[in-house]
TORTIRO-764799 format. One line per 4 residues: number of its first residue (from 1); for each residue y, z, x of C-alpha. Coordinates in steps of 0.001 Angstrom, whole numbers, plus 524288, in hexadecimal, padded with zeros to 5 digits. Example, Ala and Ser with C-alpha at 12.3 -4.5 7.8 and 13.67 -1.06 7.14 Angstrom:
! residues 2
1> 7EE6C,81E78,8300C  7FBDC,81BE4,83566
END
This chain:
! residues 424
1> 81502,7BF52,86BED  80A12,7C50A,86F97  7FFAC,7CBB6,86343  7FDE8,7D788,86342
5> 7F22C,7DE36,86541  7EE72,7E001,857D5  7F60E,7D42C,85127  7EB3F,7D062,84AFE
9> 7E7A0,7DCA6,844F3  7F392,7E029,83DDA  7F30B,7D2BF,837CB  7E71E,7D60B,8315C
13> 7ECE1,7E3DC,82E97  7F888,7DDB4,82696  7EED0,7D319,81F88  7E3FC,7DF5B,81D2D
17> 7F0BE,7E8B2,8172A  7F8BA,7DEB8,810EB  7F1E2,7DB92,804CE  7F528,7D85B,7F71F
21> 7F580,7E34A,7EBDB  7FA53,7E238,7DE99  7FBFA,7F05A,7DA48  7FC14,7FCC2,7E0AA
25> 7F027,7FCEC,7E9FC  7EA13,8099A,7E564  7E709,806A9,7D765  7E2EF,7F726,7DB4A
29> 7D854,7FD30,7E48C  7D2D6,8038E,7D837  7D3C4,7F74D,7CFF0  7CCE4,7F04E,7DC2D
33> 7C40D,7FA04,7DB81  7C1A3,7F9B9,7CE76  7BFFA,7E9E0,7CCC1  7B639,7EA24,7D8D7
37> 7ADBC,7F4C2,7CFF1  7B04B,7EDFD,7C1FD  7AC65,7E105,7CB55  79FE3,7E8FC,7CE49
41> 79B67,7EC01,7C16E  79D4C,7E146,7BB9B  7A096,7E532,7AE31  7AB1C,7EC6D,7A867
45> 7A9C5,7FB99,7AB76  7A80A,80658,7A29E  7ADB9,8116B,7A99E  7B39C,81215,7B850
49> 7B547,81C10,7C041  7BE96,81A59,7CBE6  7BFDF,824DF,7D777  7CAE9,82496,7E090
53> 7D122,82B7D,7EB9A  7DC79,8350B,7E9DE  7E583,82BF6,7F0A8  7E216,820DD,7E7D7
57> 7E44E,82930,7DAFA  7F143,82B84,7E18E  7F640,81EA7,7E23E  7EFAB,81A5A,7D581
61> 7F5B3,823E7,7CD3C  80197,81EF8,7C975  802FA,8102F,7CCBC  801EF,805D6,7C2CF
65> 7F6AA,7FCBB,7C2B4  7FA29,7ED6F,7C465  7F5DE,7E469,7B9F2  7F1EE,7F08A,7AFB8
69> 7FE73,7EEFC,7A76E  80290,7FBDF,7AE10  7F750,80500,7B05C  7F818,80F30,7BA91
73> 7EC1F,8173F,7C02B  7DE96,8164C,7C4EB  7D781,81535,7B93E  7E296,808DC,7B658
77> 7DEE6,8022A,7C3E0  7CFC8,8034D,7C121  7D034,7FBA2,7B48C  7DA79,7F21E,7BA2A
81> 7CF1C,7EF06,7C54C  7C5DA,7EE9B,7BBC2  7CC32,7E889,7B0EA  7D4D9,7DF82,7B789
85> 7D079,7DF4A,7C701  7CE5F,7D5A5,7CFE5  7C6D0,7DB86,7DAA3  7C59C,7CF7C,7E56A
89> 7D610,7D04F,7E59B  7D5E6,7E03F,7E9F0  7E339,7E50A,7EAC0  7E683,7D8C0,7E194
93> 7DB9D,7DF62,7D70F  7E50F,7DDEF,7CACD  7ED09,7D3C6,7CDD3  7E796,7CAAF,7C328
97> 7E5A1,7D289,7B81D  7E7B2,7CBBA,7AB8A  7EEE9,7D1F3,7A0DD  7E262,7D2BA,79726
101> 7DD73,7DB84,7A360  7E7AE,7E21A,7A464  7E4C3,7E754,79504  7D89D,7E78E,7980E
105> 7DAA0,7F258,7A2C5  7E000,7FBA8,7977C  7D3C7,7F963,78DB9  7CA11,7FB3D,799E6
109> 7D117,80906,79D13  7CF31,80B2C,78ECE  7C1AC,80BB7,78E7A  7BC95,80D5C,79DBD
113> 7BB9D,81A7A,7A1B4  7C30F,81B21,7B122  7C081,8270E,7B82D  7C925,82AC8,7C2F6
117> 7C341,83233,7CC63  7C692,8369B,7DBB2  7BCF6,83220,7E640  7BBBF,82B79,7F57D
121> 7B8C5,83A6E,7FAEA  7C430,83AC7,803D4  7C88A,82D45,80411  7D740,82A1A,80325
125> 7D5CB,81E2D,7FE6A  7C747,81D78,7F405  7C6DB,8133D,7E6E8  7B7E0,8133D,7E163
129> 7B8C5,80E10,7D38F  7AACB,80D18,7CB50  7A917,807BE,7BEBA  79DA8,806E6,7B565
133> 798DB,7FD5C,7AAC5  78DDA,7F7E3,7A45C  7854F,802BB,7AC5B  78966,7FD8D,7B9C9
137> 794C4,8039D,7C24D  79D20,7FF2D,7CCFD  7A592,80289,7D56C  7AEA7,7FF7E,7E11B
141> 7B40E,808D3,7EC96  7BF61,807B1,7F5D4  7C3BA,80E73,7FE03  7CD95,8122D,80971
145> 7D770,8051D,805E3  7D87A,7FC79,7F98B  7D01D,7F097,7FC0D  7C62F,7F925,80203
149> 7BB00,7F72B,7F924  7B130,7FF97,80016  7A513,7FE15,7F4D1  7A144,7F7CA,7E822
153> 794DF,7FA72,7E017  78E6E,7F78A,7D38E  78531,802DB,7CF15  780C7,8055E,7DDB5
157> 77F57,7F909,7E1E7  78B89,7F62A,7ED89  790F5,7E8DD,7EAE5  79C32,7EC28,7F5E5
161> 79CF2,7F385,80278  7A5EC,7F293,80CC9  7B718,7F44C,81004  7BAD9,7FA23,819E9
165> 7B3CA,80766,81522  7A843,7FFE1,81692  7AAA1,7FA36,8241D  7A9E8,7EDB0,81EC5
169> 7B770,7E838,81FE6  7C08D,7ECD7,82B6C  7CECF,7EDA4,82A18  7D90F,7EB21,8359B
173> 7DB75,7F68A,83D74  7E5FB,7FE73,83A49  7E61F,806D4,846F7  7EB77,7FAC4,84ECB
177> 7F8CE,7FBF8,8485E  8039C,800F3,84E39  81299,7FFEA,84E44  815B6,7FA90,85ADA
181> 809BB,7EF33,859DB  810C2,7ED56,84BBB  81D16,7EA25,8508C  81798,7E193,85B30
185> 80FFF,7D92F,850EE  8188A,7D71A,848BE  82061,7D089,8530E  8152D,7C8E9,85860
189> 8103A,7C61D,849F0  80C4A,7B750,84735  811E4,7BA3B,83996  80762,7AD1C,8342D
193> 7FE38,7B8AA,8358E  803E0,7C065,82B10  80C7D,7B812,821E1  802FB,7B844,81763
197> 7FF64,7C613,81965  80FFD,7CA11,819CE  81576,7BF8E,81092  80BCB,7C38B,8056B
201> 81106,7D0D7,806E3  81FB3,7CCC7,80741  81DA0,7C4E2,7FA05  815A3,7CEAF,7F25B
205> 81BFB,7D9D8,7F77C  82A0F,7D363,7F41E  824EF,7CE48,7E64D  82297,7DB20,7E2D6
209> 82DF7,7E28E,7E7AC  83624,7D9AE,7E177  82FCE,7DB77,7D50F  832AA,7EAC5,7D5C6
213> 840F0,7E78C,7D836  84026,7E156,7CA73  83E12,7EF56,7C53F  835B4,7F33C,7BA39
217> 82AD8,7F837,7C2B9  82842,807D3,7C711  8348E,80F63,7C952  83BCC,8047E,7CF69
221> 83E9F,809E7,7DC8E  84148,7FE77,7E3B6  84BA0,7F973,7D7DA  851C5,8083C,7D92C
225> 852FE,809A1,7E678  85CE6,7FC66,7E6E7  86444,800FD,7DC02  86638,80DAA,7E31A
229> 86A63,807E2,7F19F  86CA2,7F8FF,7EFB5  86906,7ED1A,7F5FF  8688A,7F155,805AF
233> 85DFF,7EC77,80C6A  8552B,7F94C,80C75  854D9,7FD29,8009F  85159,7F01A,7FBB3
237> 8467A,7F245,806D6  84365,7FF2D,8004E  8456C,7FAE9,7F1AC  83D5F,7EEF3,7F3E7
241> 82EFD,7F620,7F76D  83363,7FF7E,7EE5E  8340D,7F4CF,7E48E  826A6,7EEEC,7E7FF
245> 82089,7FB44,7E562  82702,7FD7C,7D8C9  82079,7F2F1,7D27D  8135F,7F564,7DA15
249> 8117A,80251,7D616  814BE,7FF42,7C83D  80A31,7F502,7C5BB  81125,7E874,7C9FE
253> 807B5,7DE67,7CA93  80CB3,7D806,7D753  803B0,7D82D,7E4B7  80AC3,7DE1B,7F012
257> 803BA,7DFBD,7FE02  7FEA8,7EB72,801CD  8000C,7F38D,80E18  7F688,7FF35,8116F
261> 7F159,7FD93,80478  7FE5E,7FECF,7FD10  806EB,7F671,7F708  811C5,7FEDC,7F8F0
265> 81002,7FFCE,8077D  80FAD,7F19C,806A9  81DD9,7EEF9,80137  822B9,7FA38,80780
269> 820A3,7F3D3,81400  822F4,7E5B8,8103F  82E0A,7E68E,80745  838C0,7EE83,80E9A
273> 83740,7E4C3,81AC2  835FD,7D73B,81189  84415,7DCDD,80C22  8481D,7DD9D,81AD5
277> 843C1,7D144,81CCE  84BF2,7CB69,81276  858F6,7D233,815CB  85639,7CCD9,8239E
281> 85318,7BF06,81FDA  84784,7C1CF,8298C  83DA8,7B631,82C8B  82F7C,7B5BC,8282A
285> 82BE9,7BAD3,83298  83390,7C419,83671  8310F,7CAA8,827D6  82249,7C93F,82A94
289> 8227F,7CF6A,837FB  82AB9,7DAE6,832C4  82024,7DC0C,826BB  81601,7DD13,83053
293> 81B56,7E8BF,8350F  81FC4,7EFE7,8286F  810A5,7EEB2,82490  8099C,7F14F,83002
297> 8129C,7FD1C,832C9  80EAC,8022C,8259C  7FF65,7FFFE,8282F  7FF26,8051A,834C8
301> 8057F,811F4,82ECC  7FB82,811E9,823CC  7F106,81007,82D19  7F1A0,81E9D,83032
305> 7F5D8,82487,822F9  7EAA0,81BF3,81AEE  7EDC9,813FD,80DB2  7EF7B,820D3,80528
309> 7F4B0,82CDE,80815  7FE4C,836ED,803E5  807B1,83019,80D0C  80D9E,824DB,80678
313> 80E15,81957,80A59  81AEF,812BB,807E4  81F5A,81D63,814FB  817BF,81418,81D86
317> 81A8A,807BD,816C6  829DB,80A27,81837  82B0C,80C71,82531  820B0,80006,8288B
321> 82CA4,7F809,81EF6  836E1,7FE35,828B1  82F9A,7FAC6,8366E  82D8C,7EC9C,82F80
325> 83CB5,7EB70,82D5C  83F69,7F195,839DF  836E0,7E549,840C6  83EC6,7DCBE,8381D
329> 84AEB,7E10B,83D89  846F6,7E1B8,849D4  841AE,7ED90,84E36  834B1,7F005,854C7
333> 82C64,7FA8E,85A95  836B8,80681,85D2B  83EE6,802B7,84EA7  8324E,80091,846FE
337> 82D6E,80DAC,84D4D  8378C,815EB,84A82  839AE,8106F,83EA6  82AAF,814A3,8392D
341> 82D27,8227C,83FBC  8387A,82542,8396D  83370,81E76,82BE6  82972,827A6,82C9D
345> 831F7,83205,83010  839A8,830BE,823FF  82DD6,82E61,81962  820F9,833A0,81C27
349> 81FC7,83E83,81336  8206D,8368E,80849  813E0,83841,7FEE0  80A3C,82D17,7F898
353> 80832,831F7,7EA86  802D5,826D6,7E6AC  8067D,818F1,7E1C4  81190,81900,7D863
357> 81FA1,81310,7D36A  8251E,81DA2,7DE41  81E25,8175F,7EA1B  828C1,80E26,7E8C5
361> 8333E,81AC6,7EB98  82D0D,81DC2,7F5EE  82B98,81076,7FDC2  83B1D,81072,7FE69
365> 83B2F,81BDE,802F2  830FF,819A9,80D5F  836E2,809AB,80EB3  8446D,812CB,8113F
369> 83F30,81C27,81C1F  839EA,810A2,821D7  847E5,80A44,821EF  84E28,8166E,82625
373> 84567,81947,83198  8483D,80BA9,834C9  856D3,80C5F,8353D  85696,819DB,83BCC
377> 850DB,81312,84961  857C0,80665,847A7  86585,80F37,845BA  864E2,8168B,8522F
381> 856EC,817A8,854C2  8562B,82568,84E00  849C8,829F7,84B0E  83F5E,8354F,84850
385> 83A18,838B8,85381  82CD9,84111,8599C  82A3D,84D73,8548C  8312C,84AF5,84911
389> 8291B,84EE1,83E2F  81D30,842FC,83C3C  823E6,83A1F,84724  81F04,839EE,8547A
393> 822A4,8325D,85F17  81D74,8212B,85D4F  81BF4,81CFC,850CA  80C94,81C8F,8507F
397> 80C66,82A65,851B8  81806,82B7A,845BE  80EEB,82317,83E2A  8024C,82BDF,8421D
401> 80713,83856,83E3E  80A71,830C6,83010  7FE38,82B61,82EBD  7F850,83B74,83345
405> 80089,83FBF,82851  7FE52,837EB,81D9C  7F098,83743,820E3  7EC47,845DE,8226B
409> 7F832,84DF5,8204E  7FB21,8498B,81442  7EBF0,84A22,80D6F  7EF7A,8543B,80726
413> 7FB4C,84FFF,8033D  7F4EC,8446F,7FC35  7EB89,84E9E,7F4C3  7F681,855A3,7EF44
417> 7FDA1,847BA,7EBAD  7EFF7,84482,7E424  7EF23,851FD,7DD5E  7FC3D,84FEA,7D74A
421> 7FA73,842C0,7D3BC  7EDFC,8454F,7CB24  7F370,851D1,7C6F9  7FFCD,84CF0,7BFFE
END
């Protein structure tokens, strides 16, 4: 089959987006910045300062930082990066922390003042960690996404300046994504091109989901869903995704494969598809094609929304998962387009009020909306139509409307959520 016009770009987008991370990505990005700053300082810090944007505050406040013995918050993320971070591991910066270093983190927090302040001059995603010690200072700045280190300094000397913002590294253009070509891409895909990328997603995300279903993590949303609703396939799909979040938001030290900068989105997009593939006895090739659809549909939606906003990213990933399931079961563009539009009509009002255990419940709701949207169309071609709320004719128009709603319409909502959280 002939390759699609942007075949190579689609493969690169998957490779760029589907990367491993251990722990919620916002505190991990803070730990990465702290580790790089400590490395540049070359000495034990005597004082630290973390300047972060409001959305970073929102997504770090209530989540457990892995490999810290249960610590939460920005100060904990800074301490973890300084004491036990391996900056060369990027979003797995805390994956090699030793028991001695976990104890040392608490000691560091007791003796070293860490000041937190808002910064970034209106940027949605901004982190700048400064460390001071031995008569010197050093800082590391991250902008726009989790590994985009734009500047590292020691005193007044610039040690590194780059990143996408600095013009040194270019991401593949996401504007080439559209639903119709995503489906065509999956049809013509040489699965060898994505086997490593998607195979790792299957392995990592399945492992943390299984851990969550064993219990003892967060509010045990995944286990609760199974105990309430039984063992049907849609229930297992919802529970699998929720259980992964149960574990991850509460400090599980297993890595996940993220999508659009989020482990929760990576698990939501993939785990329901994996569950359906297991139940159907699908081949490896069929699963990989379906996952490519789920991941790329999620990335496509998040491109217009942005990495962080007041719009819950699980909504995008839940509809992406449903699109992947539809593809797995033989649906193509028309079915998938209506599945996405129906799902977005159902739960596009869900807010993001930070990373925390309740994310698992939102994930379950988003997957449910996606499955309802799919079966609406499957069981009689029922659909929400042009002019009904945010739905416009053509799936790309509806996706664009959601992006506008999230990026522009919910700015004040984002500010109010932050005010509520900081004031609580």
